[in-house]
C-alpha positions as CSV (number, residue, x, y, z in Angstrom):
1,M,18.2,62.8,-1.4
2,K,20.0,63.3,1.9
3,N,17.2,61.6,3.8
4,T,17.3,58.6,1.5
5,A,21.1,58.3,1.9
6,A,20.8,58.6,5.7
7,L,18.0,55.9,5.7
8,A,20.1,53.6,3.6
9,G,23.1,54.1,5.9
10,K,20.9,53.2,8.9
11,W,19.7,50.0,7.3
12,R,23.3,49.0,6.4
13,T,24.4,49.7,10.0
14,R,21.5,47.6,11.3
15,S,22.3,44.8,8.9
16,Q,25.9,44.8,10.0
17,V,25.0,44.7,13.6
18,L,22.6,41.8,13.2
19,K,25.1,39.8,11.1
20,G,27.7,40.3,13.8
21,I,25.2,39.2,16.5
22,Q,24.3,36.1,14.5
23,L,27.9,35.2,13.9
24,F,28.8,35.5,17.6
25,R,25.7,33.4,18.5
26,R,26.6,30.7,16.1
27,I,30.2,30.5,17.4
28,K,28.9,30.5,21.0
29,N,26.4,27.7,20.4
30,K,29.0,25.5,18.6
31,I,31.4,25.6,21.6
32,R,30.5,22.5,23.5
33,T,32.0,21.5,26.9
34,P,32.9,17.8,27.0
35,V,30.0,16.0,28.7
36,P,32.0,14.8,31.8
37,L,33.3,18.3,32.4
38,F,29.8,19.8,31.8
39,R,28.3,17.5,34.5
40,I,30.9,18.7,37.0
41,L,30.6,22.4,36.2
42,H,26.8,22.2,36.4
43,R,26.5,19.6,39.1
44,N,24.4,21.8,41.4
45,E,21.8,22.6,38.6
46,E,18.5,20.9,38.0
47,R,18.8,17.4,36.4
48,F,16.8,16.1,33.5
49,E,16.6,13.1,31.2
50,C,16.8,13.1,27.4
51,P,14.4,10.5,25.9
52,I,16.3,10.6,22.6
53,C,19.8,9.5,23.8
54,G,19.2,8.5,27.4
55,Y,21.5,11.2,28.9
56,E,20.7,12.1,32.5
57,G,22.0,15.3,34.1
58,P,21.8,19.1,33.6
59,F,20.9,20.6,30.2
60,A,22.8,23.4,28.5
61,N,21.5,26.9,27.7
62,F,20.9,28.1,24.2
63,S,21.0,31.5,22.5
64,S,18.9,32.1,19.3
65,F,17.6,35.0,17.3
66,A,14.4,34.8,19.4
67,G,16.4,35.1,22.7
68,F,18.2,33.2,25.4
69,R,16.7,29.8,26.5
70,K,17.7,27.9,29.6
71,Y,17.6,24.1,30.0
72,A,17.3,23.8,26.2
73,I,20.0,21.5,24.9
74,C,20.9,17.9,25.8
75,P,24.8,18.1,26.0
76,L,25.1,14.6,24.6
77,C,23.0,14.5,21.5
78,D,22.3,18.3,21.0
79,G,18.6,17.7,21.0
80,L,16.5,20.8,21.8
81,E,13.2,21.0,23.7
82,R,11.1,20.6,20.6
83,H,13.2,17.5,19.5
84,R,12.6,15.8,22.8
85,L,8.8,16.5,22.6
86,Q,8.7,15.4,19.0
87,Y,10.5,12.1,19.7
88,L,8.0,11.3,22.5
89,V,5.0,12.1,20.3
90,V,6.4,9.9,17.4
91,R,6.9,7.1,19.9
92,D,3.3,7.3,21.0
93,A,1.9,7.8,17.5
94,V,3.4,4.5,16.3
95,R,2.8,2.5,19.4
96,G,0.8,-0.5,18.4
97,L,1.8,-0.2,14.8
98,N,4.3,-2.3,13.0
99,G,7.1,0.1,12.1
100,Q,8.9,-2.7,10.2
101,E,6.1,-2.5,7.6
102,M,5.9,1.3,7.4
103,K,7.5,3.7,4.9
104,M,8.5,7.1,6.3
105,L,9.4,10.4,4.6
106,H,11.4,12.9,6.6
107,F,11.7,16.5,5.4
108,A,14.7,18.7,6.4
109,P,16.1,15.8,8.4
110,E,17.7,16.5,11.7
111,K,21.0,14.6,12.1
112,F,20.2,12.8,15.3
113,F,16.7,11.8,14.1
114,R,18.1,10.0,11.1
115,G,19.4,7.1,13.0
116,V,16.4,6.9,15.3
117,F,13.9,6.9,12.4
118,S,15.9,4.6,10.1
119,R,15.8,2.0,12.9
120,Q,12.1,2.6,13.7
121,F,10.7,2.3,10.2
122,A,11.2,-0.4,7.5
123,K,11.9,2.1,4.8
124,Y,13.2,5.6,5.7
125,E,13.6,8.4,3.1
126,T,14.7,12.0,3.5
127,A,13.8,15.0,1.4
128,D,14.6,18.7,1.1
129,L,14.8,21.3,-1.6
130,F,18.3,22.6,-0.7
131,M,19.9,20.3,1.8
132,E,22.7,18.0,0.5
133,G,22.8,14.3,1.3
134,V,19.0,13.7,1.1
135,D,17.3,11.0,-0.9
136,H,14.9,13.4,-2.7
137,K,15.6,17.0,-3.6
138,V,12.0,18.1,-4.0
139,D,9.7,21.1,-3.5
140,I,7.3,20.2,-0.7
141,R,4.6,22.2,-2.5
142,A,4.8,19.9,-5.6
143,L,6.0,16.4,-4.6
144,P,6.8,13.9,-7.4
145,F,5.5,10.9,-5.5
146,E,2.4,9.0,-6.3
147,D,-0.7,9.2,-4.1
148,G,-0.5,7.1,-1.0
149,T,3.2,6.4,-1.1
150,Y,4.1,6.9,2.6
151,D,2.7,5.7,5.9
152,F,4.4,8.4,8.0
153,V,5.6,12.0,7.1
154,F,7.6,14.1,9.5
155,A,8.3,17.8,8.8
156,S,9.5,19.8,11.8
157,H,9.6,23.6,11.6
158,V,9.3,23.6,7.8
159,L,6.0,25.2,7.0
160,E,6.8,28.5,8.7
161,H,9.3,28.9,5.9
162,I,6.8,28.4,3.1
163,R,4.5,31.1,1.8
164,E,2.2,28.7,0.0
165,D,1.9,26.4,3.0
166,R,-1.5,25.1,2.2
167,K,-0.1,23.7,-1.0
168,A,2.5,21.9,1.0
169,I,0.0,20.5,3.5
170,K,-2.3,19.3,0.7
171,E,0.7,17.5,-0.9
172,I,1.7,15.9,2.3
173,R,-1.9,14.6,2.7
174,R,-1.9,13.4,-0.9
175,V,1.2,11.2,-0.5
176,L,0.0,9.6,2.7
177,R,-1.6,6.2,2.6
178,P,-5.1,5.6,4.1
179,N,-4.7,5.8,7.9
180,G,-1.3,7.4,7.4
181,I,0.2,9.9,10.0
182,A,1.9,13.2,9.5
183,L,3.7,15.2,12.3
184,L,3.9,18.8,11.2
185,P,5.1,21.0,14.2
186,V,5.8,24.7,13.8
187,P,7.0,27.1,16.4
188,I,3.9,28.5,18.2
189,I,5.1,31.9,19.3
190,C,1.9,34.0,19.5
191,E,-1.8,33.8,20.1
192,K,-2.8,34.4,16.5
193,T,-0.7,33.7,13.4
194,I,1.1,36.7,12.0
195,E,1.9,36.6,8.2
196,Y,5.0,38.6,7.3
197,P,5.1,40.7,4.1
198,E,8.4,39.0,3.2
199,A,10.7,36.3,4.6
200,N,12.8,37.6,7.5
201,P,16.5,36.7,6.9
202,Y,17.3,37.3,10.5
203,E,14.6,34.9,11.7
204,A,15.9,31.9,9.7
205,G,13.8,32.9,6.7
206,H,10.4,32.6,8.4
207,V,7.5,34.0,6.5
208,R,5.1,33.9,9.4
209,A,4.9,33.7,13.2
210,P,2.5,30.8,13.8
211,G,-0.1,31.1,16.6
212,V,-2.2,28.6,18.3
213,D,-4.7,29.0,15.5
214,Y,-2.3,27.7,12.9
215,F,-3.2,24.0,13.4
216,E,-6.7,24.8,12.1
217,R,-5.2,24.8,8.6
218,Y,-4.4,21.1,9.0
219,K,-8.0,20.3,9.7
220,E,-8.8,21.5,6.2
221,Y,-7.0,18.4,4.8
222,F,-6.8,15.8,7.5
223,G,-9.6,13.8,9.0
224,R,-8.3,14.2,12.5
225,V,-5.7,16.4,14.2
226,E,-4.6,15.8,17.8
227,V,-2.2,18.3,19.4
228,R,0.2,17.1,22.1
229,A,1.7,19.7,24.3
230,S,4.8,20.0,26.6
231,D,2.7,19.1,29.7
232,S,1.6,15.8,28.0
233,F,4.7,14.1,29.3
234,P,6.8,13.9,32.5
235,Q,8.6,17.0,33.6
236,K,11.9,15.1,33.8
237,Y,12.3,15.4,30.0
238,Q,12.2,19.3,30.1
239,L,9.9,20.0,27.1
240,F,9.1,23.7,27.8
241,V,10.7,26.7,26.2
242,Y,12.2,29.0,28.9
243,E,12.4,32.3,27.0
244,D,11.6,35.9,27.8
245,R,9.1,36.8,25.1
246,S,8.1,40.0,26.7
247,R,11.1,41.6,25.1
248,W,9.6,41.2,21.6
249,P,9.6,42.8,19.1
250,T,13.4,43.0,18.6
251,L,15.6,44.1,15.7
252,E,15.7,40.5,14.5
253,C,12.0,39.7,15.1
254,P,10.4,43.1,14.4
255,L,6.9,41.7,13.8
256,R,6.6,39.3,16.8
257,L,4.2,40.5,19.5
258,P,5.2,40.3,23.2
259,M,4.0,37.4,25.3
260,S,3.9,37.3,29.1
261,G,5.9,34.8,31.1
262,T,9.2,33.1,30.6
263,K,8.0,29.5,30.4
264,H,6.1,28.5,27.3
265,A,4.6,25.3,26.1
266,D,5.6,23.7,22.8
267,F,3.1,21.8,20.6
268,V,3.2,18.9,18.2
269,P,0.1,18.2,15.9
270,V,-0.5,14.6,14.9
271,C,-2.5,14.6,11.7
272,Y,-4.3,11.4,10.6
273,A,-5.2,10.8,7.0
């Protein structure tokens, strides 16, 4: 009985510590230095270019549950490394296509992408199961849309939250028109995908740590899958994740395996119906 009580006390203490860390991190990340002042304070640091908003200058650092990342955030639009890479991949994927004749579905819509995509596509719709202010409150595993409704589907860092992810992938493929395109990036943070026994509340509710093998699941449903990586584009956009993953596992990410190096590539799979 004493051991059980002691163990429960340890877990309560751990939970309180992690909640405190998360609160501090959220507050820290929300504090933004005005861009003109940020440029002055960081004038001697490396300069980059944001393809999303056109900002040129130093990028800000970022602190997340996975660790500290340098050169991560554009101080003007708040776009992260993955957002810049995804923007460039979308731009390339629709090059030569008439966006003014295309219908797009955007899951878990990022604020700064809404304006970009609504201008790029003739009809732009948003969807999420819990988010307010979307066009469709739907479960990605059981979409209410008819077959072949959309030309383009975008769901960034969504599938790592879904246990029955193959159902979601199948549904996305179903609602795509012939020759339609889906961009379905997930965070690639290990060599081989690790399935968690339960969702990790300290890891934004992830149910798995996707590895480089995760994109094989897309090939079960799509005719062609092309993966674009950080080094597919000019270095000036800063599309790499500078993160010390050798410190894993941590209290917040207890099942992640350590990775060597502090500079890691990001990836965006382009799935063709």
